[in-house]
N, C-alpha and C positions, 0 to 999 in steps of 0.2 A: 504494500500500500504506500506508494511513493507520492507524497504531496509536497516535497521539499522545493522543487523547482521544475519548470518546464524545460530548463536546460539539462536536467538529469534524465529525461526520457530518451528513448531510442530514436534513431533515424528511421524514416519510413523505407520499406523495401524498394520502392520505386526510385528513391534517391540513391540507394546503394547500387542498384542495377545500372542507373545512369552513369555513375562514376566508373563502374566496370566497363561499360561500353566506351566511355571516353578514353579508357586506357589502351585502346587498340591502336597501335602504330604511332606515327609521328604527326604532330599538329603544330601550328605556329604558336609562339609563346607571347606572354605579356598582354593578353587580351585581344590579340589579332586573329584568333581562331574564328572560323566561319560561324561556329555556334554562338559566339558573342554577338555577332551582327544580327543573327536571327532572333536572339533573345532580346536585344535592344528594340527591335521592331515589335516583338510580342508585348513588351512592357508598355511601349507607346500606345499600342492598341488597347490594352487593358485600361490604361489611364486616360484614354481619349486625348492624348497629348502628342501629336505627331512630331513636334520639335523638341521633345524632352531628351535630355542626355542622361545616360545610364552608365554607371561604373560599379564594379563589384569589389568588395573586400570580404575578409573572413569573419570579422567580429563587429558587433554593434558599437562597441567603444570607438573603433576606428571610423566607422561610418559617421556617427554623430560628431565626433571631434574634428574630422577632416572637413565635413560639411560646414560646421561652425567656423572653422579656420578660413573658409572661403567667404564667410559673411561678416565676420567681426574683425575689427582692427584691434591692435594690442591695448589701446586706450579706451575701448568700448566696454559697456556693460551688456551682458547677455541676460535677458529677463526670462525667468522661468518660475514655475510653482515651487513653493518651499518643499514639496515632496518629489520634485522632478528626478528622474533617473540620472540626468547629467550632474545633479547636485549630490546624490547619495551613493551612486554606484559606478562612477567612472574614474575614481582615483585621481581627480584633478586633470584628467586628460584633456577636457575642453580648454582649460586654462593653458595647458602646455602647448597644444596645437594651434591656439590662437595667438601665442606669444605673450599671454598675460591678461587677456580680457577677463573681466570680473563677472562672476555669476551674481546677479541681483535677484533676490528671492521675493516672490509675490505671495501674500497669504492665500491659502487654499485649503480650508479645513478638511475637505473630502478629496483633495488631490487636484481639483479642477480650478484654474484661475477664472475669474470673470474679467471682461474687458474693463469694467469700472475700476476694479482693484489694480489691474495692470496699469491703467492710466495714472492712478494715484502714485504708484511706485516710480513710474517713468518721470512724472512731473510735468509741469507746464512747458509748452514749446519754448525753447530758448532759455529755460531756467538754469540749465547746467552750465557752469563756467568752465574755464580751463583747469580749475581745481578739482573737477569732478570727472568720473567716468562718463563717457558720452553715450547717448542712446544707440544701442546696437541691436542685434537681432533678438527676436522672441522665439523661445523654444517651447513646444507643446509635447508632452509625453502622452501617447495614445496607443494603448490603454494606459491609464495613469498607474503610478506605483501603489496606489491604494485599492486598485481594482475597479475604479469608476471609469466611465467613458465620456469624453466630451461629445455632447450633442452637436449636430451640424450648426445650429443657430449660434452656439457659443463660439465655435471655431470661426464662423463668418464674422462675428462681432470683433474678435481679436484680429482677424485679417483686415477688416475695415479700418480698425484703429492703426494698424501697422501701415497701411497704404497712406492714410492721412498724415502720418508722422514720418514717412519716408524710411520705414524700417522693414527688414526682411523677417520672414517667418519660417522656422524649421520645425518639422514634425519628427519626433523620435518614435518610429513605428516598429519597434521590436516585436510588438504584439498587434501590428496593424490588421492582420487578418481577423483576429479575435474581435477587434473593435468593429470592423466592417460587418461581420456576421451579426454582432449585437445590434447594430444600427439598421441593418437591412438597406444600405445605400450603395451607391457605386463608388469605386475608387476615386473617380474624378470629383464627385460631390464632397468627399471627405478631404480632398487635397487642394488642387489648384483652383477649383471653382469656389472654394471657401477662403482663398487667399494664401495658401501654402506655397512657398517658393521652392523648397527642397525637402525631400523625405528620405529617411533611412527606412527602407522596406525590408522587414525582417523575415528570415527563413529559419534561423538557427533554433529558435524556441518552438517552432511549429513543424518539426519533422525533418529538417536538414541537418547535416553534420556541422557545417559552419559556412554560411554565406549570407551576406546582406547586400542589398542594392542601394546605392546612393542615386536617387532619382532627382534630377534638376529640371524643374518646370521652367525656370529661367536659365536657358543654356549659356548665358553669358558668364555664369558662375562656374561652369563645369571645367573649363580649361585649367583653372587654378587647382581644381581638385586633382586632376591628373598629376600635376607637378608635386602637390603636397603628398599625395599617396606614395609616389616614388621616393621622395625625400624622407618620408616618415617610415619607410620600410614595410609598407603594406601592399605593394604591388607583387602579386604572385607571378613567378615565371611560368609555372605550369598552370596557367590561369584556366585552362579548359576544365579543370576539376571543380572550379567555382561555377562556371557557366553551365556545366552539366547538371549540377545540383539545382540551380535556379530554373533551368529549363524544365526539368522533371517536376519541380515544385509547382510550376504554373500549368503543366499539361493536364488537360481534362479537369481543370479546376480543383486539383488536389489540394492546393493551399486553402481554399475555402472549405473543403470537406474536413480537413484535419482541424481547422479552427472551430468548425461547427461541433465536432466531436468533443473537443476540449471544453467548449462553452456549455455543452449539454451535460457533461460530467459535473461541471461546477454548479450548474443550476440544480442538479439532483442533490449535490452536497449542501448547497445553501438551504434548500427546502428542509433537509434533515436537521440542519443546525437551528433553523428558525423554530422548529417544532420542539427543540430540546430546552428544558427549563434552565439548565446551567449555562447555556451558550448565549453570548451577546455579540452580534455582528456589528462591527465598528463603522464600516463605510458601505456605500452602495456596491454590491458585488454584481457587476453587469457583464463580465466576460468570463475569464478563466482563473481568477484568484480572489480569495476572500480572507479578510482579517477578522478574527473572532477572539473574544476573551473566554477562558475556561479556568476552573479551579486547577491548581497544580496537581491535585490527586487525579483529576480526569486526564490531564495531559500525560501524567506518568502511566496511567492505565493504557492509554492509547499507544504510547511508545513501547511499553512492555508487550503489547499485543501485536507488534510488528508494523505500526504506522510510523512513517518518516515524514516529519514536517518541521518547519522552522519556528522555534520559540524565541520571541524577540527580546524579552526584557530580563530573563533570569534563568537559572538552571532548573529545568523541569523536574529533575530527579532529587534535588536537595532543597529542603525548606518546608515551611508550614504548608500542609496539604490544602488548606482553604484559600491560600493566596491566589488571586486571579492573575493569570498570565495571558499575554497576547501571542496568539499563534497566527502564522501566515500559512495558508494552504493553497497550493497551485495545482491545477489540473492540466495535464498535457494530453495530446491526441490519443495516446495509447492506453490511458487509464481504464476506461470502460465502466459500465454500469455495475458490474459485479464487485469490483474493488471498492467503489464508493459505497455500495451497500454493506460490504464487509466492514468498512470503517465506521459507518453509522451504527452497525450492530454492536461494535465495540464501545461506541459512545454510550449506548444503553438507552 
């Protein structure tokens, strides 16, 4: 019963098969293989963006940080939610790859910024002097790190604010497919039609071994990405193994199917937690992860019964049994109904 992370789940067999097929013979290196050209066209088709530029890297940290490096100057502020992935889980990589741009945090109790709160943190036009970090890009984590999902109207409001202020918008889409299935919208509606300039389109958390696509809806930003990717050591020479993964991921809507499976498992889990008198869900659980508080004794019983999940604030095995602990549970595509039911039966 693995709920620790969707990074811990297996790769889908179709991804493994695609890598094996890509291993046949010799192909051109560094992204010049024919499969990459075809993949770029496919992503443009999916996003209804014929001029979009697409580049691949192996990790979400590289995708997010290199994209932000193309958007932010060293003296800029990058505005993001206080719970943003780039704030809590990137080891200061955005600051490193931008040459020192500062993350400026926006209050977001459930993980989602509002345009009004964002505008207050940015300040009035022209209010920042040379003593201050200058208004730089805005970054949205979708799905958020609390498990909530930005609705389209909220993304559009942030995009409208950015356009009015001359700022760029980046979307951290490590769980992009999960958000898309939760909202029931099109990829274009959740990105460039709502004001997103560039997206890190995730595959690793949703059935791939390791591949993320940097999708630039403003192609003027993309040339710098190529240079930064090489300089930062994130350009694969045997790039075909990245393009093979992403191609298989998109084929026959596999990416949507895998996200739907993960979301369905989480919905089943949330329903069981909501029905349990000891469980308190902390944030809207709209995709494939949920935060819940439980007594330490309950966490210990679940762990001893074979459940693996992340306890945020204390050792679940040592201390007062009645103390409430915060647990994060994440569902990946492979989890399935039976394992969720097994977890809920342990919960009691």
